[in-house]
C-alpha positions, 0 to 999 in steps of 0.5 A: 418700664423705667425707660418708659417712665422717663419718657413720659417725664420728658414729655411733661416737662417739655409740655410744663416748658412749652405751656410757660413759654407760652403764657411768658409770651401773653401780654398783660393788660388790666381793664377797669370797668365802670362798675360792678360785674353784671349783666350791664357788663356781659360783653366784657365778662364775656370777652375774657370767659370765651378766650376771645383775649387770650386767642389774640395773645392777650392776658386781660384782668378785668376788674369791677368799676366804683366811684372810688377805682376810677378808669381814668384816674388809673389810666393815668397813674399807669395802674390800667391800659384800658377801661370804660368810662361815661362821656361827662367822666371823659369831657371832665377829664379833658377840661382839667388836661387829661391825656385820654382817647376814646376807642369804642362807645358801646351804648348807642342809647344811654340807658338813664331814662325815667319811669312812670305809670301807664295810668298817668298822661303819657309823655308824648311832647316835652310840654307834657313835663309840665305839671310832673312831679319829677325825680331827680338824683342832684349832681347826677347826669340826670340833672343835668339831662333833665334841665337840658330837656326843660330849657329846650321846651322853655319850660321854667322851675314853676312849671314843674315839682322836683324831688331830689331821689336816691337810690330808696324807691319807695317815694316812687312805689308810693306815688309821692314822685310820678316820674323817676330816674332810672337806668333802663337795663337795671332798675328800670327791669326791677322796678318794671318787673315788680309793678306789673307783678302788683298789676301796674304797667310802666312807660319810659320816657327816653331823652334820646326821643326828644333830640337830647343824646347824652353819651354813656359807657365807652371803651378809653385809653391813655394816650401814651399807650395809644401813640406807643402800643398801636398793635395792643390796642387792636387786638384788644378792641377787636377782641373786646367788641367779638365779644360784645357782639357774641354776648348781644347775639340771641343765639347765645343767650343761655350762654352768656347768662351763664358766664355772667352768673357767675360773677353776679351772685346778686341777682336771680336767673330771672331778672338777669335774663330781663336785664340782658334783654334791655342790654341788647337794646341800648348796645346793639339797637338793630341788626345793622348796628355795628357795636362800638360805633361812635356818634360823633354828634352825641359827643359834640351834643354832650360836651356842647350841654356840659359847657352850658350847665357849667360843667367844664369851663371851655369846650375841649373837641371832644370829637378830636379824640374818637377813634374807633 
C-alpha cells in the first residue's frame, strides 16, 4: 500500500509539472474588443471558449472595450497585442501618426443603418430621402455617412429635417422622427421586435445599397508586433478566424448562443438568437465569403469620405496597412 501511495504521488507530481511546463510554453496575449460582450462579438467569444487559441499555443485574454478602453491606445502603450477598431478610428489614428496594421475586416456590411416603418414610402432611391425627418447622432459615423449620401444625391439641408438623437428611442416610437439610426444587428433587432409585437413592420435603409461603403470593425495590431512577431500574428489570426467561421455556421447556433449567454447576461435568449442571425448577415453575407476579407475599395472610400468631411487633415493611404 505504501509503495502504491508513493507511485500515485510521483505520478501526480509528474502530471502537475508537465501541466505547468505546458502552460509555461503558451504565449500570453491581450485582445481588446471595441465594445461589450454581446452577440456581435460571437466569433471572438467562441474562439476563446472552444479552445482555438489554446490549440495554437496561445493564452489569450479577451477583454471588453468601451470609450475609455480604446484598442488603438492600448496597442500604442503596449497594454494589448491585438484589438478591434472601426475604420474611422484606424484612419484618424493614422492621421495622427499611429503605427498600426489591419489584419482582417470582420464586418463585410456595416451594421450602421437606419430603420423606418413600412407605412411610410419606401426609400428606393436617394431622392426618396427628401422631405423625411431623419435622425442623426451628431458627431457620429451616421452623420458622416448621411452627409455623404446627401452630397451624392444633391440634397440640401432645406430639403430634409435633421433631428439630433441619442440612445432614447422614445422620439421614434412616438413618430417624432421618421428614419432612425441603429446598429442593424443590435438596436435594429430590438426595435424591429418591439414594433412587430405592436403590429408594425419596418424597413432598413442601408447606405451600402446606394454606393456608400463605410467600413466597420476590423482586427488590428501594432506595427511593432506585425514586424517582430509574425509567427504570433499568424497563430492568433488563424485561431480567431477559425472561431468566427465556426460561430457564423448555422449548424453551431445553439452552442454559440450558449457561449455568448455566459458573457452577456443582459439580453434574453430569443433576442440573442435574432441578433446572431442579423450578425451572420453582416459578417458572412453569403456562403462563399471568407470571413476577414478586406474590401480595399471600401477602405479607400471611407478615407475619401473622412477627408472630404474634414475629419482628417491629409490622405493617409490606408490601403498600405491592410495586411490580410
